[in-house]
N, C-alpha and C positions, 0 to 999 in steps of 0.2 A: 423911681420906675422900675422893676428887676432884668436884671442883670441875662442879659441876648445865649446863649448857646450856639458854641461855633458846631458846626457842620460839620457833620465825622466824620468827612473829610480832611479836614483843615487838623484837625483834631491828630489826625493819623502820618499827617505830613511836617507836625510840629513836635512830636513823638518821635518822628524817622532825620528829622534838623538833631536833632537833642544825641544824638545815633553815633551821627558823627565823627567824636572824639576815639571814639570804639571803634570804629568803622574806621576813620586813618589808621591808629593800630595795628587794625589787622592787615597779614599779609590776603595778596592780591588776590587770589581766588578763592579767599576768604569772604570776604567784600564783597563779590560777587554773590557770594553762597546766601547771603545775606541783603544784598539789594533784592533776592526774588525770595524768601521770605515774607518784607518789607509787602514784594506783589502781590502775594498771595492772600497778606490780610486786604490790598485794594480790594480783592474781586467780593469783601462782602460791608463792603463802607454801608451799600441799605441797612444789610440787617446790625450791622453796629449804631447807625443814626436810630434806626428803633429802640437799639438796648438799653442808650443812652445809659450806661453803667460809670458808679459816683468815680473805677479805676477804668479809664479807655485801654490801660496796657492792658486788661487782661481780654477785655473783647479782642482788640489787634493780635493776639497771643490766641488767645481762642478759636479765633479764622484763621490763624495759620499751623493749628494743630486740623484744625475739617481741613485745610488740601492737603497736608498732609497725608491726615488716616484714608484719606480718599484714592489719595497716588499709591501705598498700599496695598488698600485693595485692590484696586486692577491691575496691581504688580502680583498677586497674589493670585486672585484670576487665572490673571495669562502663564505661573510658570504650573499651576494645577490642568489647568490644557497641553500646557506640553508634559507631563506626569503624564496625561492618558494618553496621549499620541508616543508613547515608551521614551517620550527627548529627553531631558536634564539627569537633574540630581535623585535619585534615588528614595 
């Protein structure tokens, strides 16, 4: 019999568990940031399952970067709107 591939959601949770010692060594506010990063990766579990990469952490990191890019684009759009209104930095 062949090996069963774990669902990406389980792979993600195992990866999170593997980072627990690192997390414990962080300051409390940094622990919360790390948790939010993994939360961002959880938004893309379906895509991670479909990707089925040999190194799942690549998919996790790419999911995090994708969410951060979306957030950055939103902030840039708001900043541009404020500039057009004459509010904010020049």
